[in-house]
N, C-alpha and C positions, 0 to 999 in steps of 0.2 A: 265643694262643687260635685255634681253628679258625675261618676266615673265614666259612663258611656259618653257623656258630653265632652269630657276631657279627651277621650279617645278620638272622637270625631274632630275636635280641634287639632289634635296631633296629626291626624290623617290629612286634614285640609291644609295645614301649615306645611307638612312634608311635600304634598303634591305641588303647592304653589312655589315653594322654594326650589324644589327639584326642577320644575319647568323653567323657572327663572334662570337658574344656573345653566341649564341646557341651552336656553335661548342665547345667553351671553357668551357661550363657549365658542371657540373656533379651533381650527386644526393646530394652531400653534400652541394652544393650551389644552391638551388632551385631558389633563387632570380635572378640569371643570366637568367634562363629560363623565368621568369616573365618579366624582363627588355627586353630580346630579343623579346618576344611576343609583348610588348608595342611598341617597335620601328617598328616591322613588321606591326602592325595595323596602326601606324602613316603613314607608306608608303602607306597603303591601302587608308587612308584618303586623302593623296595628290593625289593619282591616281584617285579617284572619283571626287575630285575637278577639276582636269585637264580635265575630260571628260564632263565638264559643256557644255551644249548645244547639246551634242551628245547622252546623256542618260537623262532619266527623272530627273527633279529637286529634286524629293524626294530622289533619289539615290545620286546625285552629291552634293546637298546642305545639306539635313537633315542627311542622313546616313554618308556622308563624315565628317561632323563636329562631329557626334556621335562617329566616329572612333577616332577623336582626344581626346574626353573626356574619352573614354574607355582606350586609350593609357596612359593618365595621371593617371587614376585609377589603372592600372596595375603597373605603376611606384611606386605609393604609396604602393601597396600591396607588391612589392619587397622590399621596404624600411622597412616595418613592419616585413617582414620575415627575413631580414638581421639583424634587431635589436632584433629578437626573442621575439617580443611583440605581444599582441593580437590586431588585426586591428579593427579600428572603421569603419566598412564597410558602414554604413549609410552616414558617412562624405565623404568618398572617392568615393562612387558610386552614391550618390544623383545627382551630376551634369549631369550624363549620361541621365536619363529620362527628366531632366529639359531642357537639350540641344535639345532632340528630340521634346519636346513640343514647345519650343520657336522658333526653326527653322522651325517647321511645321506652326506655326502661322504667322511668319514673312518671309515666303519663298520668297515673292516678294519685301521685304524691305531690300535693301543692308545695309543701314545705321543702322537699328535696329539690323540686324544680327551681324554687326561689333561691335556694342556696347554691346549687351547682351551676345553674344558668347565670346567676349574678356573678359568680366567680369567673366563669369563662368570658363573659362580656367585659368584666373588669380587666382581665388580662389583655383582651384585645384593645381596650381603650388605653391601658398603660403602655402598650406597644406603640400606639399612635402618638401618645405624648412623648415617649422616648425618641421616636423618629424625628419629631419636630425639635425637641430639645438638643439632640446631638449635633444638629446642623444650624442652630440658631445664629451662630456667628457668621455663617456663610449665606444667610438669607436676609435680604434687605427688608427693612420696614417692621411695622408692629403687627401686621396681620397674623403672623405665626403665634404671637402671644395671645391674641384674641381667640384663635382657634384652640390653643392650649387651655385657656380659661373655659371655653365651651366644653371640651372633653373633661376637664376637672369637675365641672358642674354635673356632667353625666356620671362621672365616677363617684361623686358624692351620693347621687341618687342610688347607684348600685350598692354602695356601702350601706345605705339605709335599708335597701331590699335584703341584703345578706343578714343584716342585724335582725330584721323581722323574722327571718327564717331560723336563725340561731336561737333567738329568744322565744320562738313559737308564738309570736304575737301577730302574725299576719292573718289575713282573711282566709276563710275556708275555700272560697272560690275567687276567681279573678274579678268577678263583677260585684263582690260584696262591698258595701260602703266601708271606706277606710281612709282616715285623714292622712295617714302616712303615704298611702298609694296616691292620693290626690296630690300630695307634695312632690312625689316622685315624677308624676306625669307633668306637673307644672315645671319642674326642673328640666324634664326632657325637652319641653318646648323652648325654655330659655337656652338650653344647651344647643338645640338645633339652630336657633337664631345666631348665637355667638359663633358656632362653627361655620355657618354660611357666610356671615359677615367677615370672619377671619379669612375664609377661602378667597372671597372676592378681593379683599384687601391685599392678600399675598400676591395674587396675579397682577393687580393694578400696580402695586409697588414694584414688582419685577419689571413691568413694562416701563415705568418711570425711571427705574434704575438703569435699564438698558438704553433708554433714550438719552439719559444724562451721560452714560459711558460712551455712547455713540457720538454725541455732540463733542465730548472732550477729545475723543480720538480724531474726529474731523478737524477740530480746532487745532490740535497738535499737528496734524498733517498740513493744514493750511498755513500755520505759523512757520513750519519748517520747509515749506515749499520754496523752490528757487524762482517761481513765478510770482508776480504780483497778482493778488486776488482781491476783488472787491465785489460788492453787491450794490446795484443801482436800482432805485425806485424813482420813477419820474425823472430819470437822468441824474439824480442826485445820489451821492455816495452814502450808503447807510451802514456799510461795514467794509473794513479794509485790513489786510494783514500787514505786518511790519515790512515785509519785502516790497509791497506796493508803495508804502511811504518812502522806503529807501531808494527805490527806482526813480521816484519823482522828486527826491530831495526835500521832503517835508515830513512832518510828524503825522501819525495816524489821526490825532485830534484835529489837525488842520484839514485833513482829507474829508472827514465826516461832514456831511451836508454840502460839500462842494460839488461842482459839476465838472466831470472829467472832460466833457466836450469843450469847456473853456480853455483847456490846455493845448488843444489842437493847433498846430502852426497854421498861419494864415494861408500858406501855399497849399495846404491840404484841406482847406475848408470844404471843397466839394465832397469830401468823404463823409461829411456830416449826415447826408441823406442815408448812406449805408449804415452809418453808426446808429442812427435812430431806428432803422429797420431791424437791426439786431436786437433792439429792445422792445419791439412790438409785442403786445400781449398775445400769448398763444404761440409765439415762435419757439419751436423746440429744437430746430437744427442749428448746429454751430456755424456762426459766420466769422470768418477770419480775414483780416486785412492789415496792411502795413500803413503806418501813419507816423508823422513827426509830431512829438509833443514837446512843449516847453517845460523843462525841468528847472527847479530852483537852484540846483548846484552845478549842472553841467550844460546849461543852455539847451538848444534844440537837439533832440536825439530821436533816432528811429526806434519804433516799437512795433511789435506785432500784437494786435488786439483780437481776442476771441470772445464772442458774446453769445450766450444762450439764455432763453427765457426760462423762468422757474417761478414757483410760489415761495415767497419768503415772508413769514409772519402774516400769512393770509392775504398777501398782496402780490400783484403781478410785479415781478422783478427781473433783473438781468444779472446773471453771473458772468463776470468779466475776468479774463486772464490776460495779464500784461507781461510780455517778454521783451527784454532789451535786445534788439538786433542791430544796434548801431554799427558795431565793428563789421558784422556780416554785410550790411548795406554798403559800407565804405569799400570793402573788398570787392563786392559785386560791381560797384561803380568803377573801381580801378580796372577790373576785367573788361567791363563794357567800354571804358575809354581806350583800352588797348585794342579791343576788337573793332571799334568804330571810329577811332581817331588816329591820325598820323602822329607817330611818336615824336618826330622832329619838330613839326610846326604846330602841333596840337589842333590842326584843322581836321574836320571830318575827312575820313578816308573814302576811297572809291565805294566800298560796301555801304557805308552810311549814306553817301550821296545818292546812290542808285535807289536805296530804300526811301529816302526823303523825296526824291524826284517822283517816284512812283506814287507816293501818297499825295503829293501836290497835284499830279495829273488826275487822280481819282476825284479829288475835291474840286478841281477846276472845270469839271464837265458842265456845270451849270452856270459858269461865270463867263462873261463876254470879253473880259480884258485879255491882253496878250501876255505871253511869257517870252523870255529870251534866254537861251543857253549859250554861255560864252566859254570857249575852249582857249586856254592860254598856254603857250609854249615859249620858254626862254630861249633866245637865240645865242648860239656859241657858248652854251653853258658848259659843255664838255671841255672846251678850250680853257675856260676859267679854272675848272678843276685841275687840268693838267698843269697850268701855270702856277697856281697858288696853293693847290692841294685840296683834298676832299673836305677838310675841316673848314676851310675858307668857303668852299661851295655850300656847305651846310649853313654857314652864317648868312650867306646871300639868300638861300631859300627861306630862312626864318624871317629875314627882312622883307622879302617879297610877300610872305603871308601877312605880315603886319601891315604893309601898305594896302593890300587888298581889303583887309578888314576896315581900314580907315576910310576907304573910298565908297564901298558898297553900302546900301541902306540896311536898316535893321531887319527889314522883311526879306532881304536877299540871303542866299546861301553860298558860302565859299568853301571849297574843298580842294584837297591835293590828291590827284589820282595816282601819283608816283613819279619819281625822278624829278624833272623840271616842268611837269605838266600840272596845271591848275584849272579848275572850272568855277564858274560863277553862274548861279541861277537868279535871273532878275524876275521878280514877281510884281503883279499889280500895274503893268504898263497899260497904256491907253487902249480903249476898245477900237480906236481907229488905227488901221495898220500903218499908215504913213506916219502918224504921230508917234506910235509905239516904236517904229524903226528909228525915228529921230532921237527918242529917249535912249534907246539902247546904244545908238551910235555915239551919243554924247558921253555916256558912261564908259563905253569901250575906248574912246579917244582919251578920256581922262586917265583911265587905267594905263593905256599905252604910254602916255606922257610921264606919269608918275613912276612907272616901272623902269623907265629909261634914265631916270635921275641917278647920279653916281651913288654907289654904296660905299660909305666911308667906314673907317675903323674896322676893316676886315683883316684879320691876322693871317699872315702868310705861314703855312705849315712849316717851312724850312727855316725862315729867318725869325719867325715869331715877332715880326714887326708889323704894325698896321699899314695897310695899303688901301687905295681907293679903286674900286672896280666899276666898270661901266658895261652894262649889257642892255639888250632890248628884248621886246616880246612880240610875238606874232599872235593875233587874237582873231578867232573865228566865231561868228555869232549866227545862231539859228533862231529866227523869230517865228513863233507859232501861237495859235490860240487853241481852243478846245480840240483835243485830238485823242484818239485811242491808240496812237503809235506808242510802242514801248520806250522805256527810258533809254535802253541801249541804242535803239535806232536813232533817237534824238541826239544822243551823245556822239554817235558816229557822224551825223550830219554836221554838228558843230566842229568836229575834228576835221572833216573834209574842208570846211570853210577856213579853218586855221591853216591847213596846208596851202590853200590858195593864197592866204595872206603871207605866208612864208616865202612863196615864189614871187610875190609882187615886188616891184623895185623898192617900194618904201617899207616893205615888211610891216605894215600897220594893221588896220582893222578891215576885215572882209565879212560880208554876210553870205550865208548859204544860199545858193541858187539851185533851183530844181535841175538846171542843166548839169550841175556838179554830180548829181546822182547817176547820170548816165555814164 
């Protein structure tokens, strides 16, 4: 093949390969920029050599060959950077000034240039091969071996070049027809392709190796996590760690393709809307809520669920974290019971009753039916305590609470305010005031009668023998409909009516009268 044609092909190939590497490079892989620059400078060297006779020999011979030396130095720099090791710059850059000096001295001696130039380039290529070979066990993949093969092909071409110089069989000028030189330039093209392919493979294999290592680390982290972790696509489980399976009392295999939503307890079904919103495509903020799930080994338990949207295997998915909070919920419920319930009778206490009454009043603003607030006080309860002891008094209070629960309707609210004082909130009475008063009066009289029945099997604190106690109750009722009056004011009105009942001869049931407020 015509030598200038081979030179043009080498130039064109170098430019295309250099631009390709530069285009595919990014900041994470600076070595691709270095290798692209090396190949581009190599193209410059070929171009200067091709202009022999048209430009000064200092440019075409000296600087052209310096370009080849610089190209190999940049190749070595890229290898160092890829291996993340500190470069020995004196070793890789020393041939550049030596090339300049030798080619300046032997600018008119083709044989000497072939010999000394070939040896210097051979040293640089040997350094590149050594750099790759010394770290081959620490570099993943086969790209490094392809690059070594490419450098070896180039080294073989330089060996042929040096052989021509030693045997004095080379051409008189660089452009003279010579089959050996044709072979060298063809070898250079093959070497360039192999080195480029090897470089791209090395970077790609490093990315893949890093991804695999990252996946393994995340998998190890997920498997060792104390939280249950799963990935849902269209609400179905596509991945779950062992902890997730253990929390739900099933195997990972059983979880796969199942719907976590199906495990939600019936009482928490309204949370399904929130649960689905957490899985909406494009949702990036974490949504957390508490829900009861049915487990295979421990029944219904409380869990905290956190969900955030992500892309998994090119699909919209939800990353779900599951934490067992059952014991915490039980503790919170116990604290809530202590804060809002009477410890002795287990009825709501004054605090909870006021809160509930306030809520009922807010909701009742648009309703026409009447409400009735009953204030109940036990008569001569102190005398009972003095005669039989406080333990006996406590037994009576527990019995009173039980009787109140049995009489009032499911929609009504019973509470103990403290001591021997109880309250009942009657809801859903008639819209007609007279009828509503009759309903409240009927319930009040029933309560008065049932509370007056003897209390049997009450143990005397001193004798520890069962006794039968008889007490009565005074009941005040405040009947009202839609009102913006506070719960405390309503309670005081019922309390006022109760005191009027206590003063009445029968000590029965009395309704609040506006005259009482005066």
